[in-house]
C-alpha positions as CSV (number, residue, x, y, z in Angstrom):
1,X,14.0,1.4,-12.8
2,X,15.0,1.5,-9.5
3,X,12.8,3.8,-7.9
4,X,10.2,2.3,-9.6
5,X,11.0,-1.2,-8.6
6,X,10.9,0.3,-4.6
7,X,8.0,1.8,-4.9
8,X,6.3,-1.4,-6.3
9,X,7.6,-3.0,-3.4
10,X,6.8,-0.7,-1.1
11,X,3.3,-0.6,-2.6
12,X,2.8,-4.4,-1.9
13,X,3.9,-4.0,1.7
14,X,1.5,-1.4,2.5
15,X,-1.1,-3.7,0.3
16,X,-0.6,-6.3,2.6
17,X,-1.5,-4.1,6.2
18,X,-3.9,-2.8,4.7
19,X,-5.7,-5.8,3.7
20,X,-5.2,-7.2,7.4
21,X,-7.2,-4.1,8.0
22,X,-10.1,-4.6,5.4
23,X,-10.5,-8.4,6.7
24,X,-10.3,-7.2,10.5
25,X,-12.9,-4.1,10.2
26,X,-16.0,-4.6,10.6
27,X,-15.8,-6.6,14.3
28,X,-15.8,-4.9,17.2
29,X,-15.1,-6.5,20.9
30,X,-16.5,-10.1,18.7
31,X,-19.6,-8.3,17.9
32,X,-20.5,-7.3,14.1
33,X,-21.0,-4.4,13.9
34,X,-24.4,-3.1,11.8
35,X,-22.8,-0.6,8.8
36,X,-24.6,1.7,6.5
37,X,-24.3,-1.4,3.5
38,X,-26.5,-3.8,5.8
39,X,-29.4,-1.6,4.7
40,X,-29.4,-1.7,1.8
41,X,-31.8,-4.3,0.6
42,X,-34.1,-4.9,-2.6
43,X,-33.8,-3.9,-6.5
44,X,-33.0,-0.4,-6.1
45,X,-31.1,1.6,-3.4
46,X,-29.4,4.7,-3.2
47,X,-26.9,5.6,-0.2
48,X,-26.5,8.9,0.0
49,X,-22.4,9.6,0.8
50,X,-22.6,13.1,0.6
51,X,-25.0,15.3,1.3
52,X,-23.6,18.4,1.6
53,X,-22.2,21.4,-0.6
54,X,-18.8,22.8,-0.9
55,X,-18.2,23.5,2.7
56,X,-17.8,20.8,5.0
57,X,-19.8,20.4,8.1
58,X,-19.4,17.9,11.0
59,X,-23.0,16.5,9.6
60,X,-22.2,16.8,6.0
61,X,-19.2,16.6,3.4
62,X,-20.0,17.4,-0.2
63,X,-22.0,15.4,-2.8
64,X,-22.0,11.1,-3.5
65,X,-24.6,8.9,-4.4
66,X,-23.5,5.4,-4.5
67,X,-26.5,3.2,-6.3
68,X,-27.1,-0.9,-5.9
69,X,-29.2,-3.2,-7.6
70,X,-30.0,-6.2,-5.7
71,X,-27.7,-5.6,-3.2
72,X,-24.5,-4.8,-5.0
73,X,-23.3,-1.0,-6.0
74,X,-22.8,0.0,-9.9
75,X,-22.8,3.6,-10.0
76,X,-21.5,5.7,-8.3
77,X,-23.3,9.5,-9.1
78,X,-20.7,11.8,-8.0
79,X,-18.2,12.0,-5.9
80,X,-17.1,15.2,-4.1
81,X,-14.7,16.1,-1.0
82,X,-15.0,13.6,1.7
83,X,-17.3,10.7,-0.4
84,X,-13.8,8.5,0.2
85,X,-14.6,8.6,3.4
86,X,-17.8,8.1,3.3
87,X,-17.7,4.9,1.3
88,X,-14.9,3.3,3.8
89,X,-17.5,4.2,6.3
90,X,-20.6,2.6,4.7
91,X,-18.8,-1.2,4.4
92,X,-19.4,-0.4,0.7
93,X,-16.8,-2.6,-1.4
94,X,-16.8,-0.6,-4.5
95,X,-13.7,-2.9,-6.5
96,X,-16.7,-4.5,-8.9
97,X,-18.7,-0.7,-9.5
98,X,-19.3,-0.3,-13.1
99,X,-20.4,3.8,-14.1
100,X,-19.2,6.3,-12.2
101,X,-20.7,9.5,-13.3
102,X,-20.9,13.4,-12.9
103,X,-23.9,16.0,-13.0
104,X,-21.2,19.0,-13.6
105,X,-17.3,19.6,-12.6
106,X,-17.5,21.8,-10.0
107,X,-15.1,20.4,-7.4
108,X,-17.6,19.4,-4.4
109,X,-18.7,17.2,-7.2
110,X,-16.0,15.4,-8.6
111,X,-12.9,16.2,-5.6
112,X,-12.8,12.7,-4.1
113,X,-12.5,10.6,-8.0
114,X,-8.4,9.7,-7.8
115,X,-8.5,8.7,-4.0
116,X,-11.9,6.4,-5.1
117,X,-10.3,4.8,-7.7
118,X,-7.3,3.8,-5.5
119,X,-9.7,3.0,-2.9
120,X,-11.2,0.3,-5.3
121,X,-8.3,-1.3,-6.4
122,X,-7.6,-2.4,-3.2
123,X,-11.2,-4.0,-2.5
124,X,-10.1,-6.2,-5.2
125,X,-7.1,-7.0,-4.0
126,X,-9.1,-7.7,-0.4
127,X,-11.2,-9.6,-2.2
128,X,-8.7,-11.9,-4.2
129,X,-11.0,-10.8,-7.3
130,X,-9.2,-9.2,-10.7
131,X,-10.1,-6.4,-12.6
132,X,-9.9,-5.7,-16.4
133,X,-12.8,-4.0,-17.3
134,X,-13.4,-0.8,-17.9
135,X,-14.9,2.0,-15.8
136,X,-17.3,4.0,-17.8
137,X,-17.4,7.5,-17.4
138,X,-19.7,9.5,-18.1
139,X,-20.8,13.8,-17.7
140,X,-21.4,17.2,-19.7
141,X,-19.7,18.2,-22.2
142,X,-17.9,21.6,-22.5
143,X,-19.7,24.5,-24.0
144,X,-18.6,27.8,-25.4
145,X,-20.0,30.2,-22.0
146,X,-17.6,28.7,-19.5
147,X,-14.0,27.4,-18.4
148,X,-14.9,23.7,-17.5
149,X,-13.8,20.8,-20.1
150,X,-15.8,18.4,-21.0
151,X,-15.3,15.4,-18.7
152,X,-13.6,13.1,-21.5
153,X,-10.9,16.0,-21.2
154,X,-11.0,16.2,-17.5
155,X,-10.6,12.6,-17.1
156,X,-8.0,12.1,-19.8
157,X,-5.9,15.3,-18.4
158,X,-6.2,13.5,-14.6
159,X,-5.1,9.6,-16.3
160,X,-3.9,9.2,-19.6
161,X,-1.2,7.3,-20.0
162,X,0.2,10.1,-22.3
163,X,0.6,13.2,-20.0
164,X,-2.0,12.1,-17.6
165,X,-1.2,13.9,-14.3
166,X,-2.3,11.2,-12.3
167,X,-1.4,8.5,-14.8
168,X,1.1,7.1,-11.9
169,X,-2.8,5.5,-10.8
170,X,-2.8,2.7,-13.3
171,X,0.5,1.5,-11.6
172,X,-1.9,0.5,-8.6
173,X,-3.6,-2.7,-9.7
174,X,-1.1,-4.3,-10.8
175,X,1.2,-3.8,-8.2
176,X,-1.7,-5.4,-6.2
177,X,-2.6,-8.1,-8.2
178,X,-6.3,-6.5,-8.5
179,X,-5.8,-6.4,-12.5
180,X,-5.6,-2.9,-14.8
181,X,-7.1,0.8,-14.6
182,X,-8.5,1.4,-18.1
183,X,-11.5,3.6,-18.9
184,X,-13.9,4.6,-21.1
185,X,-16.0,8.1,-21.4
186,X,-18.9,9.4,-22.7
187,X,-20.1,13.8,-22.7
188,X,-23.9,13.9,-22.9
189,X,-24.8,17.6,-24.6
190,X,-25.1,20.0,-21.8
191,X,-27.7,22.2,-24.5
192,X,-30.8,22.7,-22.1
193,X,-32.9,22.5,-26.0
194,X,-31.8,18.8,-26.1
195,X,-34.2,16.3,-24.8
196,X,-33.8,13.5,-22.5
197,X,-32.0,10.6,-23.5
198,X,-30.4,6.7,-22.5
199,X,-26.8,7.6,-21.2
200,X,-27.0,3.2,-21.1
201,X,-28.7,0.7,-20.5
202,X,-27.4,-2.5,-19.2
203,X,-28.5,-6.5,-20.1
204,X,-29.9,-7.1,-16.6
205,X,-32.4,-3.8,-17.1
206,X,-30.4,-1.3,-15.7
207,X,-31.2,2.0,-17.4
208,X,-29.7,6.0,-16.8
209,X,-31.3,8.8,-18.3
210,X,-29.8,12.2,-18.8
211,X,-30.9,15.7,-19.4
212,X,-29.0,19.0,-19.7
213,X,-30.2,21.8,-16.6
214,X,-29.0,25.0,-15.7
215,X,-26.7,25.8,-13.7
216,X,-25.4,29.2,-14.5
217,X,-22.4,29.3,-17.0
218,X,-21.9,26.0,-15.7
219,X,-22.3,22.9,-17.9
220,X,-24.2,20.4,-16.3
221,X,-27.0,17.1,-15.7
222,X,-29.8,15.6,-14.1
223,X,-29.8,12.1,-14.3
224,X,-32.5,9.4,-13.7
225,X,-32.0,5.8,-12.9
226,X,-34.3,2.7,-14.1
227,X,-34.2,-0.7,-12.9
228,X,-37.7,-3.1,-12.2
229,X,-39.8,-1.0,-12.0
230,X,-38.6,1.3,-10.0
231,X,-36.9,4.9,-10.5
232,X,-34.8,7.9,-8.7
233,X,-34.0,11.2,-10.4
234,X,-31.3,13.4,-9.4
235,X,-31.7,17.0,-10.2
236,X,-28.1,18.0,-9.6
237,X,-26.8,21.6,-9.4
238,X,-29.6,23.5,-11.3
239,X,-31.9,26.7,-11.2
240,X,-34.8,24.7,-12.3
241,X,-35.5,27.6,-15.1
242,X,-36.3,24.9,-17.4
243,X,-38.8,22.3,-17.2
244,X,-36.2,19.7,-18.3
245,X,-35.7,18.1,-14.1
246,X,-40.3,17.9,-14.5
247,X,-39.6,16.4,-18.1
248,X,-37.0,13.8,-16.6
249,X,-38.6,13.4,-13.1
250,X,-41.9,12.2,-14.4
251,X,-43.6,9.6,-11.9
252,X,-40.4,9.1,-10.2
253,X,-40.0,7.5,-7.1
254,X,-37.9,9.2,-5.8
255,X,-36.7,13.0,-7.0
256,X,-33.7,14.0,-4.8
257,X,-33.4,17.8,-5.3
258,X,-30.0,20.8,-4.6
259,X,-31.9,22.2,-1.3
260,X,-28.4,25.3,-1.4
261,X,-30.6,28.1,-1.1
262,X,-34.1,30.3,-0.4
263,X,-36.2,32.1,-2.2
264,X,-34.3,35.4,-0.8
265,X,-31.1,34.6,-1.3
266,X,-29.0,36.7,-3.8
267,X,-26.6,36.2,-6.2
268,X,-24.6,34.7,-7.4
269,X,-26.4,31.8,-5.6
270,X,-29.5,32.5,-7.0
271,X,-28.0,32.2,-10.6
272,X,-27.0,28.5,-10.0
273,X,-29.2,26.9,-7.2
274,X,-33.3,26.1,-7.2
275,X,-35.0,27.9,-4.3
276,X,-37.0,25.9,-2.2
277,X,-40.8,27.1,-4.0
278,X,-39.2,26.0,-7.5
279,X,-38.4,22.5,-5.6
280,X,-42.5,22.3,-4.8
281,X,-43.8,23.1,-8.2
282,X,-41.4,20.5,-9.9
283,X,-42.0,18.6,-7.6
284,X,-46.1,18.8,-8.0
285,X,-45.6,18.9,-11.9
286,X,-43.0,15.9,-12.6
287,X,-45.7,13.6,-10.1
288,X,-42.5,12.3,-8.0
289,X,-44.1,10.4,-5.0
290,X,-41.3,10.9,-2.6
291,X,-38.7,13.7,-2.7
292,X,-35.0,14.0,-0.7
293,X,-34.4,17.6,-0.2
294,X,-29.5,17.1,-0.3
295,X,-26.8,19.6,-0.8
296,X,-27.8,20.9,2.4
297,X,-25.5,24.4,2.6
298,X,-25.3,27.0,5.6
299,X,-27.8,28.8,3.7
300,X,-30.2,26.7,4.6
301,X,-29.6,24.2,7.0
302,X,-30.9,26.7,10.2
303,X,-34.2,26.7,7.9
304,X,-34.8,23.4,6.9
305,X,-38.5,23.6,8.5
306,X,-39.6,26.5,7.1
307,X,-37.9,24.7,3.4
308,X,-40.5,22.1,3.7
309,X,-43.5,24.5,5.1
310,X,-42.7,26.3,1.2
311,X,-42.8,23.1,-0.3
312,X,-45.9,21.7,1.0
313,X,-47.7,25.1,0.1
314,X,-46.7,24.0,-3.7
315,X,-48.7,21.3,-2.8
316,X,-46.1,17.9,-2.6
317,X,-48.1,16.1,-0.5
318,X,-45.7,12.9,-0.9
319,X,-43.1,12.0,1.8
320,X,-41.1,14.2,2.4
321,X,-36.9,13.8,4.1
322,X,-34.0,16.0,4.6
323,X,-31.1,13.7,3.0
324,X,-28.4,12.9,5.7
325,X,-24.4,10.9,4.6
326,X,-24.7,7.2,5.0
327,X,-29.0,7.3,4.9
328,X,-29.7,4.4,2.7
329,X,-32.9,4.1,0.7
330,X,-34.3,1.3,-0.7
331,X,-37.2,1.5,-3.0
332,X,-38.3,-1.8,-3.6
333,X,-39.7,-1.3,0.1
334,X,-42.6,-0.7,1.0
335,X,-43.7,2.1,2.6
336,X,-41.7,5.5,3.2
337,X,-38.4,6.6,2.5
338,X,-36.5,4.0,4.5
339,X,-33.2,4.7,6.3
């Protein structure tokens, strides 16, 4: 008990110091710094937090996207290594984030989860807000051919008060005066034979749909997010061997695609990711209006020009861009992809 009390006292002292830092970080020499979050405009926006794969580079960290509606961060989609830092650099405050959704449970898509949750509590403390609503998690179910747990099994293994490896995290929000940490989980079938399903539909019109995709033996999903007549689709990591992304991405305003390999990349990667030729085929067949290449790896980084050329050869004629970390795309703004 003494140790626990001493720990909480130190945490409160640290919190006070952090609060001062959070409230002064956006000014430099008396001038306001324009942060990525300041570029978020309109109804539906996506911020690319991480545009890379499992190997961080000077330009890219692992996968993560922050979804905003009417300027408010609502959904974190994947949370790979480095995404924690990118959220801090973005200026976004995530204390009120409602949904955290995973395409799959590879470490470059979930490795930063715990520090991100801890940061959200500090953001509540800095804002003087209290959170007592649960985080709503969703992700793939388990399957019979891989060692991956279901999303609920993964999260309970981390945060369950009855033996979770990181159950201590529940002590943070009360110590900070920021509320409580509770969560709900939803496992979405990873059976690629099943049709698209609705993950949730909020009262204000925010809708998230999902479909299972092939990522070798790994249970994996692609997501579609809709709000006020606009939509974006994220393929997650997939070979695109089925037409499931085509079905999910029908007439979407923005299709974000796994761009980890080339057409001639050998196994095992060819059995896990989508070739540039197939990206182009899916983009055309789905009627996607804009295409954003992401999950850039050391294989594809030197060949982005030729990858775009290959995609164009399949007949895709819409705006085609390469993602970069902290890029903001406002889907209700007219014209091209906005940075």
